[in-house]
PyMOL Python script that loads the backbone (N, CA, C, O; Angstrom):
from pymol import cmd

cmd.read_pdbstr("""\
ATOM      1  N   MET A   1      43.223 104.071 118.738  1.00  0.00           N
ATOM      2  CA  MET A   1      44.069 105.156 118.364  1.00  0.00           C
ATOM      3  C   MET A   1      45.490 104.608 118.281  1.00  0.00           C
ATOM      4  O   MET A   1      45.947 103.925 119.197  1.00  0.00           O
ATOM      5  N   ASP A   2      46.185 104.902 117.194  1.00  0.00           N
ATOM      6  CA  ASP A   2      47.592 104.531 117.029  1.00  0.00           C
ATOM      7  C   ASP A   2      48.446 105.784 117.163  1.00  0.00           C
ATOM      8  O   ASP A   2      48.118 106.825 116.594  1.00  0.00           O
ATOM      9  N   PHE A   3      49.543 105.688 117.914  1.00  0.00           N
ATOM     10  CA  PHE A   3      50.448 106.823 118.070  1.00  0.00           C
ATOM     11  C   PHE A   3      51.832 106.320 118.436  1.00  0.00           C
ATOM     12  O   PHE A   3      51.998 105.181 118.872  1.00  0.00           O
ATOM     13  N   THR A   4      52.828 107.185 118.253  1.00  0.00           N
ATOM     14  CA  THR A   4      54.221 106.852 118.534  1.00  0.00           C
ATOM     15  C   THR A   4      54.785 107.845 119.530  1.00  0.00           C
ATOM     16  O   THR A   4      54.575 109.052 119.411  1.00  0.00           O
ATOM     17  N   ILE A   5      55.503 107.324 120.514  1.00  0.00           N
ATOM     18  CA  ILE A   5      56.207 108.150 121.492  1.00  0.00           C
ATOM     19  C   ILE A   5      57.702 108.003 121.208  1.00  0.00           C
ATOM     20  O   ILE A   5      58.208 106.883 121.134  1.00  0.00           O
ATOM     21  N   SER A   6      58.406 109.113 121.051  1.00  0.00           N
ATOM     22  CA  SER A   6      59.844 109.080 120.812  1.00  0.00           C
ATOM     23  C   SER A   6      60.590 109.396 122.101  1.00  0.00           C
ATOM     24  O   SER A   6      60.325 110.407 122.751  1.00  0.00           O
ATOM     25  N   LEU A   7      61.531 108.514 122.467  1.00  0.00           N
ATOM     26  CA  LEU A   7      62.333 108.693 123.678  1.00  0.00           C
ATOM     27  C   LEU A   7      63.786 108.916 123.277  1.00  0.00           C
ATOM     28  O   LEU A   7      64.397 108.025 122.687  1.00  0.00           O
ATOM     29  N   PRO A   8      64.355 110.081 123.581  1.00  0.00           N
ATOM     30  CA  PRO A   8      65.745 110.362 123.218  1.00  0.00           C
ATOM     31  C   PRO A   8      66.715 109.401 123.915  1.00  0.00           C
ATOM     32  O   PRO A   8      66.499 109.006 125.061  1.00  0.00           O
ATOM     33  N   ALA A   9      67.768 109.039 123.216  1.00  0.00           N
ATOM     34  CA  ALA A   9      68.756 108.082 123.716  1.00  0.00           C
ATOM     35  C   ALA A   9      69.316 108.499 125.074  1.00  0.00           C
ATOM     36  O   ALA A   9      69.469 107.656 125.958  1.00  0.00           O
ATOM     37  N   ASP A  10      69.625 109.784 125.254  1.00  0.00           N
ATOM     38  CA  ASP A  10      70.225 110.225 126.519  1.00  0.00           C
ATOM     39  C   ASP A  10      69.246 110.128 127.692  1.00  0.00           C
ATOM     40  O   ASP A  10      69.674 110.021 128.841  1.00  0.00           O
ATOM     41  N   VAL A  11      67.967 110.164 127.422  1.00  0.00           N
ATOM     42  CA  VAL A  11      66.967 110.056 128.486  1.00  0.00           C
ATOM     43  C   VAL A  11      66.809 108.608 128.945  1.00  0.00           C
ATOM     44  O   VAL A  11      66.661 108.342 130.138  1.00  0.00           O
ATOM     45  N   VAL A  12      66.839 107.666 127.986  1.00  0.00           N
ATOM     46  CA  VAL A  12      66.630 106.251 128.337  1.00  0.00           C
ATOM     47  C   VAL A  12      67.931 105.495 128.554  1.00  0.00           C
ATOM     48  O   VAL A  12      67.909 104.307 128.876  1.00  0.00           O
ATOM     49  N   GLY A  13      69.064 106.167 128.383  1.00  0.00           N
ATOM     50  CA  GLY A  13      70.352 105.526 128.609  1.00  0.00           C
ATOM     51  C   GLY A  13      70.722 104.519 127.539  1.00  0.00           C
ATOM     52  O   GLY A  13      71.377 103.517 127.828  1.00  0.00           O
ATOM     53  N   ALA A  14      70.313 104.772 126.313  1.00  0.00           N
ATOM     54  CA  ALA A  14      70.604 103.868 125.195  1.00  0.00           C
ATOM     55  C   ALA A  14      71.562 104.547 124.223  1.00  0.00           C
ATOM     56  O   ALA A  14      71.829 105.744 124.330  1.00  0.00           O
ATOM     57  N   GLU A  15      72.068 103.774 123.285  1.00  0.00           N
ATOM     58  CA  GLU A  15      72.959 104.330 122.268  1.00  0.00           C
ATOM     59  C   GLU A  15      72.195 105.049 121.170  1.00  0.00           C
ATOM     60  O   GLU A  15      72.745 105.928 120.506  1.00  0.00           O
ATOM     61  N   ALA A  16      70.939 104.686 120.972  1.00  0.00           N
ATOM     62  CA  ALA A  16      70.120 105.293 119.914  1.00  0.00           C
ATOM     63  C   ALA A  16      68.745 105.629 120.485  1.00  0.00           C
ATOM     64  O   ALA A  16      68.328 105.075 121.503  1.00  0.00           O
ATOM     65  N   ASP A  17      68.049 106.546 119.814  1.00  0.00           N
ATOM     66  CA  ASP A  17      66.697 106.894 120.217  1.00  0.00           C
ATOM     67  C   ASP A  17      65.806 105.651 120.176  1.00  0.00           C
ATOM     68  O   ASP A  17      66.031 104.732 119.389  1.00  0.00           O
ATOM     69  N   VAL A  18      64.804 105.647 121.031  1.00  0.00           N
ATOM     70  CA  VAL A  18      63.855 104.535 121.084  1.00  0.00           C
ATOM     71  C   VAL A  18      62.465 105.083 120.770  1.00  0.00           C
ATOM     72  O   VAL A  18      62.054 106.110 121.311  1.00  0.00           O
ATOM     73  N   GLN A  19      61.757 104.394 119.901  1.00  0.00           N
ATOM     74  CA  GLN A  19      60.380 104.774 119.613  1.00  0.00           C
ATOM     75  C   GLN A  19      59.466 103.690 120.163  1.00  0.00           C
ATOM     76  O   GLN A  19      59.764 102.500 120.071  1.00  0.00           O
ATOM     77  N   VAL A  20      58.352 104.121 120.735  1.00  0.00           N
ATOM     78  CA  VAL A  20      57.359 103.187 121.260  1.00  0.00           C
ATOM     79  C   VAL A  20      56.103 103.352 120.404  1.00  0.00           C
ATOM     80  O   VAL A  20      55.433 104.383 120.461  1.00  0.00           O
ATOM     81  N   ASP A  21      55.793 102.329 119.616  1.00  0.00           N
ATOM     82  CA  ASP A  21      54.572 102.319 118.808  1.00  0.00           C
ATOM     83  C   ASP A  21      53.448 101.809 119.689  1.00  0.00           C
ATOM     84  O   ASP A  21      53.533 100.711 120.239  1.00  0.00           O
ATOM     85  N   CYS A  22      52.394 102.604 119.824  1.00  0.00           N
ATOM     86  CA  CYS A  22      51.318 102.288 120.758  1.00  0.00           C
ATOM     87  C   CYS A  22      49.969 102.182 120.056  1.00  0.00           C
ATOM     88  O   CYS A  22      49.720 102.828 119.038  1.00  0.00           O
ATOM     89  N   ARG A  23      49.126 101.363 120.621  1.00  0.00           N
ATOM     90  CA  ARG A  23      47.726 101.272 120.207  1.00  0.00           C
ATOM     91  C   ARG A  23      46.905 101.357 121.479  1.00  0.00           C
ATOM     92  O   ARG A  23      47.152 100.634 122.444  1.00  0.00           O
ATOM     93  N   GLY A  24      45.912 102.260 121.469  1.00  0.00           N
ATOM     94  CA  GLY A  24      45.109 102.448 122.663  1.00  0.00           C
ATOM     95  C   GLY A  24      43.710 102.901 122.333  1.00  0.00           C
ATOM     96  O   GLY A  24      43.282 102.879 121.179  1.00  0.00           O
ATOM     97  N   ARG A  25      43.004 103.314 123.369  1.00  0.00           N
ATOM     98  CA  ARG A  25      41.624 103.766 123.194  1.00  0.00           C
ATOM     99  C   ARG A  25      41.402 105.027 124.020  1.00  0.00           C
ATOM    100  O   ARG A  25      41.944 105.180 125.115  1.00  0.00           O
ATOM    101  N   VAL A  26      40.604 105.912 123.474  1.00  0.00           N
ATOM    102  CA  VAL A  26      40.281 107.167 124.145  1.00  0.00           C
ATOM    103  C   VAL A  26      39.286 106.875 125.265  1.00  0.00           C
ATOM    104  O   VAL A  26      38.246 106.256 125.042  1.00  0.00           O
ATOM    105  N   VAL A  27      39.622 107.330 126.474  1.00  0.00           N
ATOM    106  CA  VAL A  27      38.739 107.135 127.622  1.00  0.00           C
ATOM    107  C   VAL A  27      38.178 108.460 128.145  1.00  0.00           C
ATOM    108  O   VAL A  27      37.284 108.474 128.992  1.00  0.00           O
ATOM    109  N   ARG A  28      38.708 109.566 127.635  1.00  0.00           N
ATOM    110  CA  ARG A  28      38.251 110.882 128.088  1.00  0.00           C
ATOM    111  C   ARG A  28      38.616 111.910 127.028  1.00  0.00           C
ATOM    112  O   ARG A  28      39.665 111.797 126.394  1.00  0.00           O
ATOM    113  N   SER A  29      37.780 112.892 126.831  1.00  0.00           N
ATOM    114  CA  SER A  29      38.115 114.021 125.960  1.00  0.00           C
ATOM    115  C   SER A  29      37.538 115.286 126.585  1.00  0.00           C
ATOM    116  O   SER A  29      36.552 115.236 127.320  1.00  0.00           O
ATOM    117  N   PHE A  30      38.166 116.423 126.283  1.00  0.00           N
ATOM    118  CA  PHE A  30      37.705 117.680 126.860  1.00  0.00           C
ATOM    119  C   PHE A  30      38.057 118.844 125.953  1.00  0.00           C
ATOM    120  O   PHE A  30      38.930 118.742 125.091  1.00  0.00           O
ATOM    121  N   GLU A  31      37.369 119.936 126.160  1.00  0.00           N
ATOM    122  CA  GLU A  31      37.677 121.187 125.470  1.00  0.00           C
ATOM    123  C   GLU A  31      37.633 122.294 126.508  1.00  0.00           C
ATOM    124  O   GLU A  31      36.667 122.420 127.260  1.00  0.00           O
ATOM    125  N   GLU A  32      38.700 123.102 126.540  1.00  0.00           N
ATOM    126  CA  GLU A  32      38.783 124.199 127.495  1.00  0.00           C
ATOM    127  C   GLU A  32      38.132 125.446 126.907  1.00  0.00           C
ATOM    128  O   GLU A  32      37.838 125.497 125.713  1.00  0.00           O
ATOM    129  N   ASP A  33      37.912 126.443 127.744  1.00  0.00           N
ATOM    130  CA  ASP A  33      37.273 127.679 127.308  1.00  0.00           C
ATOM    131  C   ASP A  33      38.015 128.353 126.159  1.00  0.00           C
ATOM    132  O   ASP A  33      37.386 128.952 125.287  1.00  0.00           O
ATOM    133  N   GLY A  34      39.335 128.265 126.147  1.00  0.00           N
ATOM    134  CA  GLY A  34      40.123 128.914 125.104  1.00  0.00           C
ATOM    135  C   GLY A  34      40.148 128.144 123.790  1.00  0.00           C
ATOM    136  O   GLY A  34      40.838 128.555 122.857  1.00  0.00           O
ATOM    137  N   GLY A  35      39.414 127.040 123.694  1.00  0.00           N
ATOM    138  CA  GLY A  35      39.374 126.255 122.470  1.00  0.00           C
ATOM    139  C   GLY A  35      40.374 125.112 122.430  1.00  0.00           C
ATOM    140  O   GLY A  35      40.378 124.316 121.491  1.00  0.00           O
ATOM    141  N   ARG A  36      41.218 125.030 123.447  1.00  0.00           N
ATOM    142  CA  ARG A  36      42.193 123.944 123.498  1.00  0.00           C
ATOM    143  C   ARG A  36      41.481 122.625 123.787  1.00  0.00           C
ATOM    144  O   ARG A  36      40.593 122.565 124.637  1.00  0.00           O
ATOM    145  N   ARG A  37      41.875 121.569 123.073  1.00  0.00           N
ATOM    146  CA  ARG A  37      41.258 120.265 123.248  1.00  0.00           C
ATOM    147  C   ARG A  37      42.282 119.255 123.719  1.00  0.00           C
ATOM    148  O   ARG A  37      43.477 119.411 123.466  1.00  0.00           O
ATOM    149  N   GLY A  38      41.822 118.219 124.403  1.00  0.00           N
ATOM    150  CA  GLY A  38      42.721 117.169 124.866  1.00  0.00           C
ATOM    151  C   GLY A  38      41.995 115.847 124.959  1.00  0.00           C
ATOM    152  O   GLY A  38      40.765 115.790 124.952  1.00  0.00           O
ATOM    153  N   VAL A  39      42.783 114.777 125.048  1.00  0.00           N
ATOM    154  CA  VAL A  39      42.227 113.439 125.214  1.00  0.00           C
ATOM    155  C   VAL A  39      43.053 112.666 126.231  1.00  0.00           C
ATOM    156  O   VAL A  39      44.243 112.927 126.406  1.00  0.00           O
ATOM    157  N   GLY A  40      42.418 111.720 126.895  1.00  0.00           N
ATOM    158  CA  GLY A  40      43.090 110.757 127.758  1.00  0.00           C
ATOM    159  C   GLY A  40      43.010 109.408 127.067  1.00  0.00           C
ATOM    160  O   GLY A  40      41.932 108.992 126.642  1.00  0.00           O
ATOM    161  N   VAL A  41      44.141 108.721 126.948  1.00  0.00           N
ATOM    162  CA  VAL A  41      44.196 107.455 126.216  1.00  0.00           C
ATOM    163  C   VAL A  41      44.778 106.368 127.107  1.00  0.00           C
ATOM    164  O   VAL A  41      45.762 106.606 127.807  1.00  0.00           O
ATOM    165  N   VAL A  42      44.186 105.183 127.092  1.00  0.00           N
ATOM    166  CA  VAL A  42      44.728 104.005 127.751  1.00  0.00           C
ATOM    167  C   VAL A  42      45.501 103.217 126.699  1.00  0.00           C
ATOM    168  O   VAL A  42      44.960 102.894 125.641  1.00  0.00           O
ATOM    169  N   ILE A  43      46.771 102.906 126.988  1.00  0.00           N
ATOM    170  CA  ILE A  43      47.590 102.125 126.059  1.00  0.00           C
ATOM    171  C   ILE A  43      47.285 100.643 126.277  1.00  0.00           C
ATOM    172  O   ILE A  43      47.517 100.103 127.358  1.00  0.00           O
ATOM    173  N   ASP A  44      46.761  99.993 125.234  1.00  0.00           N
ATOM    174  CA  ASP A  44      46.418  98.574 125.300  1.00  0.00           C
ATOM    175  C   ASP A  44      47.549  97.687 124.784  1.00  0.00           C
ATOM    176  O   ASP A  44      47.732  96.573 125.275  1.00  0.00           O
ATOM    177  N   GLU A  45      48.307  98.168 123.803  1.00  0.00           N
ATOM    178  CA  GLU A  45      49.427  97.411 123.225  1.00  0.00           C
ATOM    179  C   GLU A  45      50.561  98.388 122.925  1.00  0.00           C
ATOM    180  O   GLU A  45      50.318  99.552 122.609  1.00  0.00           O
ATOM    181  N   TYR A  46      51.800  97.908 123.025  1.00  0.00           N
ATOM    182  CA  TYR A  46      52.936  98.743 122.646  1.00  0.00           C
ATOM    183  C   TYR A  46      54.087  97.862 122.177  1.00  0.00           C
ATOM    184  O   TYR A  46      54.170  96.680 122.510  1.00  0.00           O
ATOM    185  N   ARG A  47      54.977  98.476 121.391  1.00  0.00           N
ATOM    186  CA  ARG A  47      56.145  97.773 120.863  1.00  0.00           C
ATOM    187  C   ARG A  47      57.295  98.776 120.793  1.00  0.00           C
ATOM    188  O   ARG A  47      57.135  99.873 120.257  1.00  0.00           O
ATOM    189  N   PHE A  48      58.457  98.399 121.336  1.00  0.00           N
ATOM    190  CA  PHE A  48      59.653  99.238 121.291  1.00  0.00           C
ATOM    191  C   PHE A  48      60.369  99.053 119.962  1.00  0.00           C
ATOM    192  O   PHE A  48      60.494  97.934 119.465  1.00  0.00           O
ATOM    193  N   GLU A  49      60.836 100.158 119.391  1.00  0.00           N
ATOM    194  CA  GLU A  49      61.648 100.102 118.175  1.00  0.00           C
ATOM    195  C   GLU A  49      62.860 100.990 118.366  1.00  0.00           C
ATOM    196  O   GLU A  49      62.733 102.183 118.640  1.00  0.00           O
ATOM    197  N   ARG A  50      64.031 100.405 118.220  1.00  0.00           N
ATOM    198  CA  ARG A  50      65.266 101.203 118.312  1.00  0.00           C
ATOM    199  C   ARG A  50      65.618 101.732 116.936  1.00  0.00           C
ATOM    200  O   ARG A  50      65.478 101.031 115.934  1.00  0.00           O
ATOM    201  N   ARG A  51      66.076 102.972 116.896  1.00  0.00           N
ATOM    202  CA  ARG A  51      66.448 103.616 115.616  1.00  0.00           C
ATOM    203  C   ARG A  51      67.924 103.827 115.548  1.00  0.00           C
ATOM    204  O   ARG A  51      68.428 104.353 114.555  1.00  0.00           O
TER     205      ARG A  51
END
""", "prot")
cmd.dss("prot")
cmd.show_as("cartoon", "prot")
cmd.util.cbc("prot")
cmd.orient("prot")
């Protein structure tokens, strides 16, 4: 699974927002009674990108 996490500059103490490009694998999935679904992912690789 490929996904990106965006970290605002003020949260990480940087001058610009930071994006973390991640690659991982699903280790758990679930569906709740109300139809809501979720997954648990282990991050195997990541790379920081400043914007």
